[in-house]
C-alpha positions in Angstrom: -76.4 -191.3 -3.1 -78.5 -190.0 -6.0 -80.4 -192.4 -8.2 -79.1 -192.9 -11.7 -81.9 -190.9 -13.3 -81.2 -187.9 -11.0 -77.5 -188.1 -11.9 -78.2 -187.9 -15.6 -80.3 -184.8 -15.0 -77.3 -183.2 -13.1 -75.0 -183.9 -16.0 -77.4 -182.6 -18.5 -77.6 -179.3 -16.6 -73.8 -178.9 -16.8 -74.0 -178.6 -20.5 -76.4 -175.7 -20.3 -74.5 -173.7 -17.7 -71.3 -171.7 -18.3 -69.2 -174.0 -16.1 -66.8 -174.9 -18.8 -66.3 -171.3 -19.8 -65.6 -170.4 -16.1 -63.1 -173.2 -15.9 -61.3 -172.1 -19.1 -61.3 -168.5 -17.9 -59.7 -169.5 -14.6 -57.1 -171.7 -16.3 -56.2 -168.8 -18.6 -55.9 -166.5 -15.6 -53.7 -169.0 -13.8 -51.5 -169.4 -16.9 -51.0 -165.6 -17.2 -50.2 -165.4 -13.5 -47.7 -168.2 -13.8 -46.0 -166.4 -16.7 -45.8 -163.2 -14.6 -44.3 -165.1 -11.7 -41.8 -166.9 -13.8 -40.8 -163.6 -15.4 -40.0 -162.2 -12.0 -37.8 -165.1 -10.9 -34.1 -165.1 -11.5 -33.2 -166.9 -14.8 -31.5 -169.8 -13.1 -34.5 -170.6 -10.9 -37.2 -170.6 -13.6 -36.7 -174.2 -14.8 -38.5 -176.6 -12.4 -40.5 -173.9 -10.6 -44.3 -173.6 -10.8 -46.9 -171.1 -9.7 -49.5 -172.7 -7.4 -51.7 -169.9 -6.1 -51.9 -166.4 -4.7 -54.6 -166.0 -2.0 -54.9 -163.4 0.7 -51.5 -162.0 -0.1 -49.7 -165.3 0.1 -47.9 -166.5 -3.0 -47.4 -170.3 -3.3 -44.8 -171.8 -5.5 -43.4 -175.3 -6.0 -39.8 -176.2 -6.8 -38.4 -179.5 -8.1 -35.5 -179.7 -5.6 -35.0 -178.5 -2.0 -31.9 -176.6 -3.1 -33.9 -174.6 -5.6 -36.7 -174.0 -3.0 -34.0 -172.6 -0.6 -32.7 -170.3 -3.2 -36.1 -169.0 -3.9 -36.7 -168.4 -0.2 -33.4 -166.7 0.1 -34.2 -164.3 -2.7 -37.9 -163.9 -1.8 -37.8 -160.1 -1.1 -36.2 -159.5 -4.5 -38.8 -161.7 -6.2 -41.8 -160.1 -4.4 -40.5 -156.6 -5.1 -40.6 -157.4 -8.9 -44.0 -159.1 -8.6 -45.6 -156.1 -6.8 -45.1 -154.0 -9.9 -47.9 -156.2 -11.5 -51.5 -155.4 -10.6 -52.3 -159.0 -9.9 -49.6 -159.3 -7.2 -49.8 -155.8 -5.8 -50.7 -157.0 -2.3 -48.3 -160.0 -2.0 -46.6 -160.0 1.3 -45.6 -163.6 1.9 -43.9 -166.3 -0.2 -44.4 -170.0 0.4 -42.3 -172.5 -1.4 -42.9 -176.3 -1.4 -40.7 -179.0 -2.8 -42.6 -181.1 -5.4 -40.3 -183.5 -7.3 -41.3 -184.3 -10.9 -43.7 -187.2 -11.2 -42.0 -188.8 -14.2 -38.4 -188.7 -15.1 -36.9 -189.6 -18.4 -35.3 -193.0 -18.1 -31.9 -193.2 -19.5 -31.7 -195.3 -22.6 -30.0 -198.6 -21.9 -27.0 -199.0 -24.1 -25.4 -202.4 -24.5 -21.7 -202.2 -24.3 -19.9 -204.4 -26.8 -17.8 -207.3 -25.4 -14.1 -206.6 -25.1 -11.6 -208.9 -26.7 -10.2 -209.9 -23.4 -13.6 -211.0 -22.1 -14.3 -212.8 -25.4 -11.0 -214.7 -25.0 -12.0 -215.7 -21.4 -15.4 -216.9 -22.6 -13.8 -219.1 -25.3 -11.4 -220.4 -22.8 -14.1 -221.3 -20.4 -16.2 -222.9 -23.2 -13.2 -225.1 -24.0 -13.1 -226.4 -20.4 -16.9 -227.0 -20.2 -18.2 -230.6 -20.7 -21.8 -229.6 -21.2 -22.4 -229.2 -24.9 -25.3 -226.7 -24.7 -23.4 -224.5 -22.3 -20.3 -224.6 -24.5 -22.3 -223.5 -27.6 -23.9 -220.6 -25.6 -20.5 -219.4 -24.3 -18.9 -219.6 -27.8 -21.9 -217.6 -29.2 -21.4 -215.0 -26.5 -17.7 -214.8 -27.3 -18.5 -214.1 -30.9 -20.1 -210.8 -30.0 -16.8 -209.0 -29.6 -16.2 -205.4 -30.5 -13.9 -204.5 -33.3 
């Protein structure tokens, strides 16, 4: 492992080289390629599909679900034919699709259901039969949360 002083020198050199410009240029090229690939996909398959790479004539995509990946594989010849019209993908001959489920899903908002009149009546009835004063008060308070 390098000494701390040597590491600092390495990081200082990064600022003087066009590394960041190269990374931004590669990211922009990747974004443009993804836009072209998504434009070539059938409309129902665009959502949840991502462009991964295109190396040595092999186009790699990811899909959110296995069903969508199967549909892309089934229509791969049609998709590659449209892509070959673009200069970037002129030599694409193979399509590889992987399933990559989304990392985060929107959690459904928990909605409290109001208490029905029947359940409120049952709670009051149970509170009347309870000898424990604290429990009786809690049950009566719960029974008061009835929907109108």
